[in-house]
C-alpha positions as CSV (number, residue, x, y, z in Angstrom):
1,X,-17.3,8.5,28.7
2,X,-16.4,10.1,32.2
3,X,-13.3,12.0,31.9
4,X,-10.4,10.4,33.8
5,X,-8.2,12.2,36.4
6,X,-4.5,12.2,35.5
7,X,-2.7,10.7,38.3
8,X,0.7,11.1,37.1
9,X,3.1,14.0,36.6
10,X,5.6,12.7,33.8
11,X,6.2,9.9,31.6
12,X,8.9,8.3,33.6
13,X,6.1,7.8,36.3
14,X,3.8,6.2,33.6
15,X,6.7,3.9,32.8
16,X,7.5,3.0,36.3
17,X,4.0,2.2,37.1
18,X,3.8,0.1,34.0
19,X,6.9,-1.8,34.9
20,X,5.7,-2.4,38.4
21,X,2.5,-3.8,37.2
22,X,4.5,-6.2,34.9
23,X,6.6,-7.3,37.8
24,X,3.6,-8.1,39.8
25,X,2.3,-10.2,37.1
26,X,5.4,-12.1,37.1
27,X,6.4,-11.1,33.6
28,X,9.7,-12.7,32.5
29,X,13.1,-10.8,32.8
30,X,13.3,-10.7,29.0
31,X,9.9,-8.9,28.8
32,X,11.0,-6.5,31.5
33,X,14.3,-5.7,29.7
34,X,12.3,-5.3,26.4
35,X,10.0,-2.7,27.8
36,X,12.9,-1.0,29.6
37,X,14.7,-0.7,26.2
38,X,11.6,0.5,24.2
39,X,8.8,2.2,26.3
40,X,11.5,3.2,28.9
41,X,13.5,4.9,26.3
42,X,10.4,6.6,24.7
43,X,9.4,7.8,28.2
44,X,12.8,9.3,29.0
45,X,12.9,10.9,25.4
46,X,9.3,12.5,26.2
47,X,10.4,13.9,29.4
48,X,13.8,15.1,28.1
49,X,14.8,18.8,27.0
50,X,17.8,17.8,24.9
51,X,17.7,19.6,21.4
52,X,16.6,17.3,18.5
53,X,19.5,18.5,16.6
54,X,23.0,20.2,17.9
55,X,22.7,24.0,18.2
56,X,18.9,24.1,18.2
57,X,17.1,25.2,21.4
58,X,16.0,22.2,23.7
59,X,12.4,21.4,23.2
60,X,10.0,21.4,26.2
61,X,9.1,18.1,27.7
62,X,5.8,16.5,26.4
63,X,3.0,16.9,29.1
64,X,1.2,13.5,29.9
65,X,-2.0,14.9,28.3
66,X,-0.2,16.1,25.0
67,X,0.9,12.8,23.4
68,X,0.4,12.8,19.7
69,X,1.3,10.4,17.0
70,X,3.9,12.8,15.7
71,X,5.9,12.3,19.1
72,X,6.1,8.5,18.4
73,X,7.2,9.1,14.8
74,X,9.8,11.7,15.9
75,X,11.2,9.4,18.5
76,X,11.7,6.5,16.0
77,X,13.2,9.0,13.4
78,X,15.7,10.3,16.0
79,X,16.6,6.6,16.7
80,X,17.0,6.0,13.1
81,X,19.4,9.0,12.6
82,X,21.6,7.9,15.5
83,X,22.1,4.3,14.3
84,X,20.5,2.5,11.3
85,X,17.5,0.5,12.4
86,X,16.0,-2.5,10.7
87,X,12.5,-2.7,10.1
88,X,12.3,-5.4,12.8
89,X,13.6,-3.1,15.3
90,X,11.2,-0.3,14.5
91,X,8.5,-2.9,14.8
92,X,9.7,-3.8,18.3
93,X,9.7,0.0,19.5
94,X,6.2,0.2,18.4
95,X,5.2,-2.9,20.1
96,X,6.8,-2.0,23.5
97,X,5.3,1.7,23.3
98,X,1.9,0.5,22.4
99,X,1.9,-2.2,25.2
100,X,2.5,0.7,27.8
101,X,-0.2,3.0,26.4
102,X,-2.7,0.1,26.2
103,X,-2.0,-0.6,30.0
104,X,-2.0,3.1,30.8
105,X,-5.4,4.0,29.3
106,X,-7.5,1.8,31.4
107,X,-7.9,-1.4,29.4
108,X,-8.6,-4.8,31.2
109,X,-5.1,-5.7,31.4
110,X,-4.4,-2.8,33.7
111,X,-5.4,-4.1,37.2
112,X,-5.0,-0.6,38.8
113,X,-7.3,1.3,36.4
114,X,-6.3,3.9,33.7
115,X,-4.0,6.8,34.5
116,X,-4.4,8.5,30.9
117,X,-7.1,9.5,28.9
118,X,-8.6,6.5,27.2
119,X,-8.6,8.3,23.7
120,X,-4.8,8.3,23.7
121,X,-4.8,4.7,23.0
122,X,-6.4,5.3,19.7
123,X,-3.7,7.7,18.6
124,X,-0.9,5.1,19.4
125,X,-3.0,2.4,17.9
126,X,-3.1,4.2,14.5
127,X,0.8,4.3,14.3
128,X,2.1,2.7,11.2
129,X,3.9,-0.6,11.5
130,X,5.8,-2.8,8.9
131,X,3.0,-4.8,7.1
132,X,5.1,-7.9,7.3
133,X,5.5,-9.9,10.5
134,X,9.4,-9.9,11.5
135,X,9.0,-13.3,12.7
136,X,7.9,-14.7,9.3
137,X,10.7,-16.4,7.2
138,X,11.0,-17.0,3.7
139,X,11.3,-20.6,2.5
140,X,14.6,-19.9,1.1
141,X,16.0,-18.9,4.5
142,X,14.6,-22.2,6.1
143,X,16.2,-24.2,3.4
144,X,19.5,-22.4,4.3
145,X,19.2,-23.3,7.9
146,X,18.4,-27.0,7.4
147,X,21.4,-27.3,5.3
148,X,23.6,-25.6,7.9
149,X,22.5,-28.1,10.6
150,X,25.0,-30.6,9.3
151,X,28.0,-28.0,9.3
152,X,28.4,-27.3,13.0
153,X,30.3,-29.2,15.7
154,X,27.1,-30.3,17.4
155,X,24.8,-31.5,14.6
156,X,22.9,-34.0,16.8
157,X,22.0,-31.1,19.4
158,X,21.3,-28.6,16.8
159,X,19.0,-30.9,14.8
160,X,17.0,-32.0,18.0
161,X,16.7,-28.2,19.2
162,X,15.6,-26.9,15.7
163,X,13.2,-29.8,14.7
164,X,11.5,-29.9,18.2
165,X,10.8,-26.1,18.1
166,X,9.7,-26.3,14.4
167,X,7.4,-29.3,15.2
168,X,5.9,-28.4,18.5
169,X,6.1,-24.5,18.6
170,X,7.3,-24.4,22.2
171,X,9.2,-21.2,23.3
172,X,13.0,-21.1,23.8
173,X,12.6,-20.7,27.7
174,X,10.3,-23.9,27.6
175,X,12.9,-25.7,25.6
176,X,15.6,-24.7,28.2
177,X,13.4,-26.0,31.2
178,X,12.5,-29.3,29.4
179,X,13.5,-32.6,30.8
180,X,13.6,-36.2,29.3
181,X,10.8,-37.2,31.7
182,X,8.4,-34.5,30.2
183,X,8.6,-36.3,26.7
184,X,6.1,-39.2,26.2
185,X,7.4,-41.3,23.2
186,X,4.8,-42.7,20.6
187,X,7.3,-45.3,18.9
188,X,4.4,-46.8,16.8
189,X,3.5,-43.4,15.2
190,X,7.2,-41.9,15.4
191,X,5.8,-39.0,17.2
192,X,5.5,-37.8,20.8
193,X,4.0,-35.3,23.4
194,X,5.6,-32.7,25.4
195,X,4.6,-31.8,28.9
196,X,5.3,-28.1,29.5
197,X,5.0,-27.7,33.4
198,X,6.2,-24.0,33.6
199,X,5.2,-22.2,30.4
200,X,4.8,-18.5,29.8
201,X,3.1,-17.2,33.0
202,X,3.7,-20.4,34.7
203,X,1.0,-22.2,32.8
204,X,0.9,-25.9,32.2
205,X,0.0,-27.2,28.9
206,X,0.9,-30.0,26.4
207,X,1.9,-29.9,22.8
208,X,3.2,-32.5,20.2
209,X,6.0,-33.2,17.8
210,X,6.2,-35.2,14.5
211,X,8.6,-37.7,12.9
212,X,11.5,-35.2,12.2
213,X,11.8,-34.2,15.8
214,X,11.2,-37.7,17.0
215,X,14.1,-39.0,14.8
216,X,16.3,-36.0,15.8
217,X,15.6,-36.4,19.6
218,X,16.2,-40.0,19.6
219,X,19.7,-39.6,18.0
220,X,20.4,-36.9,20.5
221,X,19.1,-38.9,23.4
222,X,21.6,-41.9,22.6
223,X,24.4,-39.5,22.5
224,X,23.5,-38.1,26.0
225,X,22.9,-41.3,27.5
226,X,26.4,-42.4,26.5
227,X,27.6,-39.7,28.9
228,X,25.1,-40.0,31.6
229,X,23.1,-43.0,32.9
230,X,19.5,-42.0,32.7
231,X,18.6,-44.0,35.8
232,X,21.2,-42.1,37.9
233,X,20.1,-38.8,36.4
234,X,16.3,-38.8,36.1
235,X,15.8,-35.2,36.1
236,X,18.5,-34.6,33.2
237,X,17.6,-31.8,31.1
238,X,17.1,-32.5,27.2
239,X,19.6,-29.8,26.6
240,X,22.0,-29.6,29.6
241,X,24.4,-26.7,30.1
242,X,27.9,-26.8,28.4
243,X,31.1,-26.3,30.6
244,X,33.3,-23.9,29.0
245,X,36.4,-25.9,29.8
246,X,34.9,-29.1,28.8
247,X,33.6,-27.5,25.6
248,X,37.1,-26.3,24.7
249,X,38.5,-29.9,25.1
250,X,35.4,-31.2,22.9
251,X,36.1,-28.7,20.1
252,X,39.7,-29.6,20.2
253,X,38.7,-33.3,19.9
254,X,36.4,-32.5,17.0
255,X,38.9,-30.4,15.0
256,X,41.7,-33.0,15.6
257,X,39.8,-35.6,13.6
258,X,38.0,-37.0,16.7
259,X,40.8,-39.2,17.9
260,X,40.7,-41.1,21.1
261,X,37.7,-41.1,23.7
262,X,35.2,-38.4,23.1
263,X,35.2,-35.7,25.8
264,X,31.9,-34.8,27.5
265,X,31.0,-31.1,27.3
266,X,27.8,-31.4,29.2
267,X,27.2,-30.5,32.9
268,X,24.6,-33.1,34.3
269,X,21.4,-31.7,35.9
270,X,22.2,-27.9,34.9
271,X,19.8,-26.9,32.2
272,X,20.7,-24.2,29.6
273,X,19.0,-20.8,29.9
274,X,16.8,-19.1,27.2
275,X,19.8,-16.9,26.3
276,X,22.1,-20.0,25.6
277,X,19.2,-21.5,23.4
278,X,19.1,-18.3,21.4
279,X,22.9,-18.0,21.1
280,X,22.9,-21.6,19.5
281,X,20.4,-20.5,17.1
282,X,22.3,-17.3,16.3
283,X,25.5,-19.3,15.4
284,X,23.6,-21.5,13.1
285,X,21.8,-18.6,11.2
286,X,25.3,-17.1,10.8
287,X,26.6,-20.3,9.2
288,X,23.5,-20.4,7.1
289,X,23.7,-16.8,6.1
290,X,20.2,-16.2,7.0
291,X,18.6,-13.4,9.3
292,X,16.2,-15.4,11.4
293,X,15.3,-15.2,15.0
294,X,15.0,-18.2,17.3
295,X,11.3,-17.2,18.0
296,X,10.6,-17.6,14.3
297,X,10.5,-21.2,14.7
298,X,7.4,-20.9,16.8
299,X,5.8,-18.8,14.0
300,X,6.9,-21.6,11.4
301,X,5.1,-24.2,13.5
302,X,1.7,-22.3,13.5
303,X,1.9,-21.7,9.8
304,X,2.8,-25.3,9.1
305,X,-0.1,-26.6,11.2
306,X,-2.5,-24.3,9.6
307,X,-1.1,-25.5,6.0
308,X,-1.7,-29.2,7.1
309,X,-5.5,-28.5,8.1
310,X,-5.1,-27.6,11.9
311,X,-8.0,-25.1,13.0
312,X,-6.9,-21.7,14.5
313,X,-8.5,-22.8,17.8
314,X,-6.2,-25.9,17.9
315,X,-3.2,-23.9,17.1
316,X,-4.1,-21.5,19.7
317,X,-4.2,-24.4,22.3
318,X,-1.0,-25.9,21.3
319,X,0.9,-22.5,21.3
320,X,-0.7,-21.8,24.9
321,X,-2.3,-18.4,23.8
322,X,-4.8,-16.7,25.9
323,X,-6.5,-14.9,23.1
324,X,-7.1,-16.1,19.5
325,X,-6.1,-12.7,18.2
326,X,-2.5,-13.4,19.5
327,X,-2.7,-16.6,17.3
328,X,-3.9,-14.8,14.2
329,X,-0.5,-12.6,14.2
330,X,1.2,-16.1,13.9
331,X,-0.7,-17.0,11.1
332,X,-0.2,-13.8,9.0
333,X,1.7,-14.3,5.9
334,X,4.4,-11.9,4.6
335,X,3.8,-10.2,1.2
336,X,6.3,-12.5,-0.5
337,X,4.6,-15.6,1.1
338,X,1.2,-14.4,0.1
339,X,2.4,-13.8,-3.4
340,X,4.1,-17.2,-3.6
341,X,0.9,-19.1,-2.5
342,X,-1.4,-17.1,-4.8
343,X,1.0,-18.0,-7.8
344,X,0.9,-21.7,-6.8
345,X,-2.8,-21.6,-6.7
346,X,-3.0,-19.8,-10.1
347,X,-0.5,-22.4,-11.6
348,X,-2.9,-25.3,-10.2
349,X,-5.9,-23.8,-11.9
350,X,-4.2,-23.8,-15.4
351,X,-5.1,-26.6,-17.8
352,X,-2.5,-29.3,-18.2
């Protein structure tokens, strides 16, 4: 392969170009912030001359052609020493660092061409990551979450949100943008279809939901329709934003035994944002005593479809993935889940 010219002076410049490319591709603010934390932090660390330990001489900056796997490991270890990191956080660091090097070494995703030697990609690719997918969740945690749905102040909304995500596999930003007019009901089959106009990368797609989400959404819709006339508000979001002042009045009404007229905490026409959707799920998991991310609902949907006979290509279409390899990561089992499935298969094979 023809040797590439190095067109950058330091790692901060590599990171800056990487983020500029992400912005030109209209990556979400959450993605930009994620790489600012992961790849950006690593780039600053590579260019710094701060001593690894107090009292020791400062190490020289790492040249752009001198990247080794040992630098990635040293950076992760230093973060681990300064604050206790979970396996999920370490995994996230690797994902962001690898994404920047994948872009910088001239792969097709880099629209401007490679600015680092191609062989650097293979060094980073060899980095060890946790075997288990951090978004995969054990069945016990799901049971805790489902049990906690009835314990909050807003069980109708929480059930609609969780069951919709578990059935349809849509992202939280897509849930936040969803309007009632985007839902097509199939009352004969107790199912429905969701039209997603502005998915990731502003792509259009449709997905479906089953009886659980159907029932939960109908209960939530009945409650919302009692507050806002759907004819007057045809563009009403499925999960409208909540006014802080109205929410306080609503919480007070709930805690005082629900006496008198029920206050309306919602703001008509104003959708929740992705952070608000995530915060709802964080509060739910705290009540359940489970450590689960909101995005894990999307992984749950993919695995549930696969367990019920859906093909990987069908799952790829429903999730809106460009590459089947991305879908494969969603279908990967944790070690505990794989063991449980094999044990169930062994028990089925035993004579009665």
